[in-house]
N, C-alpha and C positions, 0 to 999 in steps of 0.2 A: 520450598526447592523447586517444585516444578517452576515456579515464575522465574527463579534464580538460572536453572538451567537452561532455558528457554532464551533469556537474554543472552548467556554466553554460546547458546548455538548462534545465535543472529550476530554475534559478533565474530565468532568464527567464519559463519558464511560471508560475513561482509568483506574480513581480511582474505579469503579465498577469493572471493569476486575482485577486491584492488588489485592482488596478487595479478590475477589472470587478465585484468585489463591493461596493467602496465608490462605485462611480457608479450601480450597483443600488438602495444604501439613499439615495443621493441624489437621485435620479428619486423613489424612493418616499415620501418627506419631501417633496419640493417639488410633485409631483401628485397620490401618494394619500391624503394625510394632513394636518393643519395643522400648521403650524409650532410650536416648542414651547421652553419650558422645562426643561433635564434635571433640576433636583434643588431641592429646597425641602422645605416642611413644611407644612399645611393647618392653618388655626386656627379654631374654630367661632366666629362673635359671634354677637349678636342677629339681626343684619341677613341674617346667611347665613355660607358658608364662604369664608375668604379663604386666599391662597396667599404665604406668606414666603419668598423665595429665598435662596440661600447667601450672597448679597452684603449681606442685612438688610431690603432693600426688599420693597413688596409690587408682587406680579405686578396689572396693569392693562392692559385691551384687549388680551390675548393670551392665547396657549393655553401651558399647561402640560401635561407630562408627569408622570404618578407612578404608580408600581408598574406601568408598562406600560399605563396609561389617559390618554388627554387630556381634558382639561377645560377650559374657557373661563372667563378673569374678565373681566368685563366693565369700564367706564370707573370705576367706585367701586372696585375690587379685588374685589367680589362674586363667586361663582361663580355661573353663568348654569345655571337647569335648565330644563327642558319648555319649549323655545323653538328658534329659530332664531338663529345667532350673526350678527355684523355682515358675517361674510365667506361666509355662506350654508350654515352645516354645522349639522345638528339634534342637539340635547344632552336626554339624556333626564331621567327623572324624578331622579337621581342625579347627575344632571350629567355623565354619562359621555358622550362622541361617540357617536354612533349613525352604526355605519359605512352606506355608500352600501347596501349589500345589506338592511339592515335598514330603510333608509329607504324602499325601494320599497313604494308602496301606500299612502304616508302613516303609516307605524308610528311610533307615540311610545309611551313607556315612561310607567308611571306607580308610585307609589309601594306600588301593590296588585298588582301582578304575580303576586307568587310567595303570594297567599292562596290555602288549601284549598278544594278543591272535588272534585266527584264527578260522574259521568256517570249520567244514568238513560235506560237504553234504551227504558223504556217509554212517556215522554214526549219523547225523543230531545232530551234539553237537557241542559245541564250546570248543576249545583245549586251556586251558591255562599253560601246563605244557605237554610237550611231554612223558616226563618219566610217570609220574600217572594218564595222563586222558584218557588213552587207557585202561581200565579195564575192559570192558564187558558190567560194568554196570557203570552210571556213572549221576548225577543230574546239572551238569554245567548249564542247563536253568536256575535254580532258582540262581545258583551264578550268571549268566552273570544280572538275573532281578535286583542281590542286588546292583550290580556295575553300574546299571545304562545302560546298553547295550540291553537288552531284556524288554519292557513296560510289566508292570506289567499285564495290561488289557488284554496279548496276552498268560497268564499263563493258565493252566487247573485248573478246582476248587480245586484239589488236591494240584498243585503246589504252587497255589496262598495260600492254609491253611499252606502249607512247608515255605511258603515266610514269611508269617507275624510273625512264630512263629520264624525263623531264625532272623527277625529283633529284634525282642524281646531280643533275645539272644545277638546280636552285641550291641545294645546301652547299652552303659557303658561300654563295652570289654575295660581292660586295655592293648591296643596294645604294651605299651611299656616294657611289660612284658617279661621275657627269653623265650626260645622256652621252655623249660621245663615247666616253669609255665603256658603257654598255652596251651602246652599239656595236663596237668592234668587239668586244666580248661573244656577244650573239653569235657574230659572224665568225670569226676564229671558232668557236665551239663546232658550228655546222660543217664549214670548210675541212675541220680537221678530223672530222669524223666520217663524212660521206664524199664520193667521187660523182661527177657527172656518169649516167648510164650511154655510154655511147651506141650499145647494142639496138634491136627492133624495139620498138616500143611496145611496154605493157602495163595495163592500167596501174599496176602497184608502183610503177614510177612515179605518179602523181600524190602519193601517202607520205605524210608524216612519217609513218610507221619503216618507210622504206630508206628513207634519208635518217631517222636515228637507231633503226633497229639494225636493217639489214647492210644499211652504210653507202646507198648508192640508189641514185633517180634521177630525174628530170627537171626542168626548171620548175613546173607546178610543185613538185614536192619540195624543193627547194625554198621557193617562195612562201610556201603554205608552215612550213617549220621556223623559216625566220620570224616571221610574224606571230606564230604561237610562244617562241620564245622570247619575243621584244615585248609583246605584251605583259607576259607574266613578269617580267622583270620592269614593268611601269611605264615603257614607252609606247607613244600612241605609234602603231604602224599598221599601212594599207598595204595593198595590193596592187600591183599596176599590170596591164597585160596590152599587146597589142594586135591579139587573133595568133600571133607566131611565137610570141616569148612570155614567159610571166616574172616580173621580177616587184622590189619593193620600195615602197616609200617610210622611208623611216622618220619622223620628227627628232629633231636634234635641236635642243633650246626654241623649238618653236618652228621650226623650218625645216620643212620637210627636203629630206635628202635621198637621192636614187641610191639604192645598193642592189647587189646583185651576188647571190652567195653559189650559183649555177656556174658560174664564171670561171677558167683555170686560170693560173697563172698572174692573178690581182692578189690585191690586199685591203683591208676595210678601210684604210689611210685612202687608197686609189679612189674609193666612192666619198667617204665622208669628211678629206680634205674640202676647204672652200675657199672660192674665188670670190672677191667684190668687183664690183664694175658699175660705174654711176649710166643711167640711161643717157642716150645722145639727144634726148628729144625733151625731157621733163627733168634731168639731175637726179632721179632719186638713185640711190644706191641698192642696188639689189645684190642677191647671193646666190653662187653658182656652186653646185658640186661638183666635181673633178670629172663626173662622167657626162655632164650636161652641155651639151652644145650650144643651147639656146634657150630661152624662155620668156614668156610676157612680163613685162615690168610689172611692178607689183602696184604702180602707182598709176600709170597712165595706159596700159594692157599693151604697147604696141612691143612686138616681138623683137627680143635683141639678143645678140650673140655673146657668147663667153668669150672673154679676149683670149683666153689660153688657147682657143683653136683659130686664132684668127692672126 
């Protein structure tokens, strides 16, 4: 009888444990993560990724669980990326649900999070691009925080505020757009946020914080901000200056285009529009930005003029 009673006791304990685990899993599904569809296959289309369920229907306006990762399909059946879902969850650039721990501080994922980099102890900066990151002024610490390299908790109060504004801009950003569209979107974001400070110069005028948070600044602040946002959306972008003014060179389809977010009464198209002209000496076709009056021929090096200004 004792042995029989022990067998019953063990079976009862086992049943209780199984019910407890079932209850814990149910609670996790209800309160800790989105609802899900458990089986199916992703299919890539020209509009984005779709998810075909086992019954042959496509997932719409719902979460799916694929290989242990949650994704959300919108009302058209397209996987949502870099945005907040209708039920309030954040999804990254790869469509994955970003957990609450990752969301803390406005964390957002980009397609460029895993780009190679190194830390330069001399300048105490992260170098993502040898050509453009040694610019005298840089804001790669914020970029490294966005890309998950530097903990957000290590940022200064000002950089934390910049980081949060940057994450708002990146959430929902169309990374599939052309270089031209990206460069234009960055320009319009900055010029829509800030105006040139016409008053007496103060050091804060040169900071990204002044542009993105305070909404005003001078050319250095505008140039630094444009470079930071352009780099974060995958554009190669450097800073140009002549001792009296600072602006940017953004690379659009491999060609560097002059752009200046601190000017008034201009547009992105004014800077990014292009004019082609053949070199009168060697015949090589050179591409000018609308703002450029002249440049050395890419083939023979002779200085040639933009025909738009002649």
